[in-house]
N, C-alpha and C positions, 0 to 999 in steps of 0.2 A: 484380312485386309480391313483397314478402318474405312469408315464411310467416305471421308474426303478423298482417299486414294481411289476408291471405287468410282466415285463421281468423275474424277479426273480421267480415269481409264475410259469410261463411257464417252466422255466428250472428245477425247483424243481419237478414239476409234471412229466416232461419228464424223468428225471433221467439220462440225457445224454447231450452232447453238441449238439447245434443246429445252423444251419445257420441263418443269419438275415432274410432271406426269410421265413424259417420255423417258426421262432418266430413271425414275422409279420402276417403270415397266422393264427396262433393260436390266437393271440391277436384279430384279426379282426373277426374270427369265433365266439369267445366267448364274443366279445364286452367288453373286460376287459379294454380297453383304447380307448379314443376318444379325438382327439385334440380339444382344446377350440373353434377353428373356425369351427369345425365339418367337416373338409375336410379329 
């Protein structure tokens, strides 16, 4: 999944606006996005 798709998924599931920190926390928790260099 590309980053933009993952962000959309997070926001749709939350049903509300979120801070970038909140979005990043959800992405990391669910492992929906990982950079190609794995960092």
